[in-house]
N, C-alpha and C positions, 0 to 999 in steps of 0.2 A: 302765794295767794290762793285761796280756795274759790274756784269758779265753777258754776253750773252752766252748761251750754244746753239749751233746749232746741232740738232740731239737728239731725245728723246728715243733712243734705250736703250739697257741695260747699256752701258757705260755712255751715257748722263743722263739717269734717275738716276743711282746710284751716279753719280757725283753731280747732283742737290740735291739729298737727303743728301749727305755729307755737301754740302756748305750752304744749307738753315738752318742748325742747328748752323751755326757760324756767324749769323747776317750779312750775305751778301744779297745784293739786286739782286735776280736771275730772269732772263727771259730766257725761253727755247723755241726754235723754231723748228717746225717739220711740215711735210705735213700731218700727221695723226691726225685728230681732236679727235678721240677716245682716243689715247694714251695721248694727251695733257690734255683731261678732267680727265683722270685717275690720272695723276701727279698733276694737280691743286687741285683735291679733297684731295689728301694725303699730299701735301706739300705747304708751304707758298711761292708761286712764281707766276710770271706772265707767260702767254703763248701767243705765236703768231703763227698762222697757215699760212704757206706759204713757197715758195722756199727759202732755207737757204742763197743762194748767191745773191739774188735779192736786190738791193739797197732799194727798197720800204719796203721790209720785214724787213731789218735791221733797217731802220728808225723807223718803228713801234715798234721794239724791244728796242728802246732807244739807238741806236748806237751813237747818237750825243754826249752823255756825258758818254759813257761806259768806264770803266777802262780796261776791258779785254774781248777778244773774244775767245771762245773755240769751235772750229769746229770739231765735232766728229760724223758727219753723216757717213753712210756706203760707201760714194763715195769720193775718194781721190780728184778728180778734183773739186767737189763742195766745199770741205773744203779749198782747195788752193785758189780758186776764191773768196770765202767768205773773206778770210784773205786779199786778194788784194783789194776788195771793202772796207773792214773795214779800211784799211790803207789809200787808195787814197781819198775816199770820206769823211770818218768820223774821220780820224786821231786817231784811237784807238791805244793806246800805246803798249799793249801786245797782241799778237796774237798766239794762239796755234792751231796746226792742227793735226788731226789723219791721218796718211798716211800709208796705208797697202802695197802698191806695192813696192817690193824691188828694182824695176828699178829706182825709184827716188833717193834712198839713195846713189847710186854710183855717183851722180852729186850734191855734196854739194853746188856748186856755184849757183845752182838754188835758194837757200833760202837766199835771201838778199833783202834789200829795193829797189835795182835797178831792181830786177827780180821778185821773188815771196816773198813778205814781211811776211814770216812766222818766228816768233821769236824762237819758239820751236816746234819741231814736235815729235810726239809719234807714235810708231809702236807697237800695242798690240801683234802682232805676235812675234816680236823680244823680247819684255818684257816677254811674256810667255815662249819663248824658253830659255831665260837666267835663269829664275826661275826653270824650269823643269830640266835644265842641272845641276844646283846646287844640286837639290834633288837626281839626279842620281849619282852625284859625292860623295855625303855623304849619303850612305844607312842608313835608320833608322831615318832620319830627317823628320820633318814636314814642316819646313821653313828654308831657308838659305838666309839671306839678306845682301847685301853689303853696307859697309860704307868706307870712306876714300880711294876712288879709288879702292875698292875691297880688300884692305889689311886687313881690320877689318870686321868681320862678326857677325851678330846676328843669333843664331840658336835656333829653336824651336824643341823640341822633347818630347817623353814620356819615362821616365826612366823605365827600366825593371828589374825585380828581378834577382839578381846575379851580378849586377854592383857594384863595390867596394864603390861607393858613395851613393848607394841607401840605405835608412834607417838610414842615418847619418844626424846630424844637421850641419848647415853651419860652426859652429865653429870647428867641427871635420874635415870638408872638408878642411878648411884653414890650419889646422895642417898637414893633409896628403899631401897637395899640396902647401907648403909655397911659392914656387917660381913661381907659375902659374899666368900668367897675364890673369885672367878670372874673370868676374863679373856676378853673377846671378842677373837678374833684375826683374824677375816675376815668380811666381808659381801659377798655377791654379789647384784647386782640384774640378773636376766636372766643374761647371760653376762659382764657387766662387774663388775669388782672395785671396791668402794666403799672409799675411804680410811677407816680406823678412827681416829677422834679424838673429842674431847669433844663436837663438834657433830654427829657421825654420828647420824642418826635411823633407828631400826629400823622398817621398813615391813612391812605385811602381805605374806606370801609371799616375802620376801627369803630367800636361803639363807645362814644364818649358822653359824659355828663358834665354840664357846666351850670353854674348859678349866676344869675344876672338880674338886674332890675328889668321889669317887663318891657320898659320902653326901649331897651337895647337888644332884646331877643332877636328881632328880625335882622339887625345888622350882623350879629354874631353868626346866625345861621347862614347868611350870605357869605360870610368870610370862610365858612367851612364848606361852601359849595352846595348847601342844602336847602336854601329857601326857594322853592319852586314858585311858579306863577300862582297868584291868588286863586283859591277855589271859588267857583261860582255855582256850578251845577252839582247837586247832591242827589243820589238815589238811595233810598232807605228800603231795605228788604225786611218786611215784618212790621205789622201794625199793632203789636202788643204794647204793653206799658212803656218799654224802652223806646220802641219805634215812634210811638206817639209823643213821648216827652222830648225826644231828639228833634223830631220834625217841628214841634211847637216852638222849641228854643231857637231853631235855625231859620224858620221860614221868613222872618223879617229881613234877614240879610242875604239869604241864598235862595236860589231856585230849587225847590224841593219836589221830588217825585217819590211817593211812598207806595210800595206794592204790598197788598194784603190779600190772602187767599180766601178769607171768610167774608161772605156777602154781608152779613149783619154788621160785622165789625167795620167793613168798608164804609157802610152808610154812617156809622158812628164817627169815623175819622173825617169823612167829608163834611159832616155837620160841625165838628169841633175845630178843624184846621181851616183857617181863613185864606191862606195864600198857597198852600201846598196842593199839588195835583195828586189825587188818590186814585190808584189803579187796582182793579180787581184781577188777580191772577197769581201765577206761580213765578217766583223770582228766579227759578232755575229753568224757565221756559225761554229757549233761545230766540224764538220768533218774537215773543213779547219784548225782550231786551233790544233786539234789532229794530223793532218798530218804534221803540222809545229812544232811539239814537244813543245806545249805550256807549258808542265810540266818542261821544261828546261829553260824557260824564266825568267830572273831575274826581269825585269820591263815591264809590259804591260801598255802602255800609250794611252788612247782613247781620241783623239783630233779632232773628226769630228765636223761639225757645227750643230749637232743634239744632244741635251742633252740626250734624251731617248736612242738613239743608243749608246752613250758613256757609260751610266749607265748599259745597258743590256750587252754590250760586255765586260765591266770591270768585272761585276759580274760573267759572264760565264768563263772568263779567270781565275779568282780567284778560282772558283769551280774546274776548270780543272788542277790547280796546279801551276799557275804563282806565284812567290814569293811575288811580290809587284805589286799592280794595282793602276793606277791613272786615273781619269776621269775629263775631262774639262766640267764644269757645268756653264752655264750663268744665270740660274734662281735661285735667292736667296732661294725660297721656296724649291727647290730640294736639295740645299746644306744642309738646316736644316734637311731634311728627311733622307739623306744618311750618314751624318757625324756620326762617331762612329759605322758604320756597316762594312760589309765585304770589302768595298772599302777603301784602305789605305789612299789615299790622294786625296782631291778634289782640282782641279785647278780652281780658279776663275779669269778669265781674266780681269773683270772689276775692281776687287780689286787691282790687280797688276798695271793696267793702271792708276787708280786714284791716287795711290801713286806718280807716276811720274808727274802728273799734280799738285798735292797739293804742291810740292816743289816750284812751280812758283807762288803760291797763298799766301803762308804763309808770314806774315810780318816779317821783319828782314832778316838777312843773313842766310837763310835756304838752305843747300846744297842738302839734300836728305830727303824724307819722305817715309815711308813704312806703309801701312794700314794693321792692324792686327786684328785677331779675328772678321772677317766679318765686319770690319769698326769700331768696338767699341773702339779699341785702336790704338795707333800709335807709331812708333819708328822714331825719328827725329835726324838728324845731323845738328847742328847749330854752327855757327862760332861766337866766343866771340870777341867783339871789345871794344875799349875805355880803361879806366884805373879805378883805385879804386874809383875815385871821380865821374866818369860819367857812370859807369857800375855797375849792381847789381851782376855780377859774376866775373869780372876780378879782380885779386888781392886777392881773397878770397879762403879759403880752400873749397873743395867739400862739407864737412860736415857742413860748415857754411852757405852755400847758402840756402835761404828761398824758398824751392820748394813748389809749389802748392800740395795739397793733391792728392795722387795717381800718382805722378810724381817722377821718380828716375833718377839719373845720372848714366849711365852704365860705361862710360869711357871718358877720354880725349885722343884725338889723336893730337900729335904734329909732324909737318913736314910730315903729311900724312902716317906715318908708326909707330912712337913710341906710343905704347899703355900704358896709365897710368890709373890704376884702384883704387889706394889707396885713401881713404877718406880724408887723410891729405894733399893730393896734392893741390897745389895752381894753380888756373886757370890763364893762361897768355893770353894776347891779341893775337889773331890769332889761338888759340886752337880750335879744332873741338870738340864740346861737344855732345856726343851721349846720348839721353834721351829716356826713356820708359814712355809713357803716357798711363796710364791704362784706363782713361776715356777721350775721345776726347773733352768733354765739357771744359776741362782745357787748351785747345790749346791756347786760347787768353791769359791766364795767363802766359803760357810759352813764347809766343811771346813778351809780355811786359817785361819779365825777361831779354830778350836778346836785348832789344832796348836801344840804347845809349841816355843819356839825352842831352838836347839842348846845354849844356855847352861844349860838346865834338866837336872839329873841326878837 
């Protein structure tokens, strides 16, 4: 696929890194020649330096025969205009735009071929908000990812000593919970993947991923010793777009305190947030945190636009007694440094955002993609089509499907709600198949598995 990426920042660069490993023809456009040289040195792609929305720039980037335009610059208007130019002048079939301002989302009629021809728009702020909201709703989780319109979820966590399922083999777990509609899809011990079979034993502090209906998630987390007391008090460091969206989404159910250092922005937040307490100050100010009873805070969430500030304030909050601390980190090198340390959860906005883009790039009927383990693995929701003659999955039992190495089927979802996890179950046309892909190099093999042969009409 020939793809033009507009914007070589953290999102654009990480997206390019993901796509160049999948045999795509990638061209990336940016105004910063140094950033382009850096990416061209590391990745197999073309670069064009120039204004992203200018027709001449897009023509140099190969827009004449491009299959997809992904506009992820930091400017909403540039992204939307670039999609308009791509549609009007170059007739690019698929156009994706990153849009940050919440003002545009309340007017869906803007996004159509007669107005602004954006086929799909992504909001990193909203995506991060949704993911953090899940983490707060399920204390003790590392990741909570939606499938089947949010009815089915994949949960990542580290089991703790004392949980009734910790130290037991999967065969014992199935005997203890015979009626549970849950499928364990991956176990990591350190950085090493452990084969999942009847003899697999879950150990304290493994990183595990399981798929279950949302109504059973809490029971499973308790069984692994990881469902902590419900969160009530949340402190948000940073009142930018993400901090505002997060506080707005949470303030009806939780006690929210939000810290913002800009006086004008503080007044704006106080005006827009109805139940949150808005504080003017520095989130890394020890006296401020102590005065606001940081030791009683269940979750401290640092989401400013400064990685260093997020790391320092989260570390300080943890030291002063906050139960769980999260930090938004955009630089991959920082993520590697702080994972496994005092900061409980690292929020990577580019990984969240990339998953939403990949769903539109994958071949076949792919409904949802989640990027896992810093982009090394993926969870995919694919729709099965065809019949036993034309499909490699339809009409076959789950345990009969020839899956690529490192790929497992976690569940079938029927009618967007019915979860089926038995290996003897037969895949039907229209089923949503949730897969865990341990090594994303196998993605092409997974796509081929769900492609219908030419004899299917």
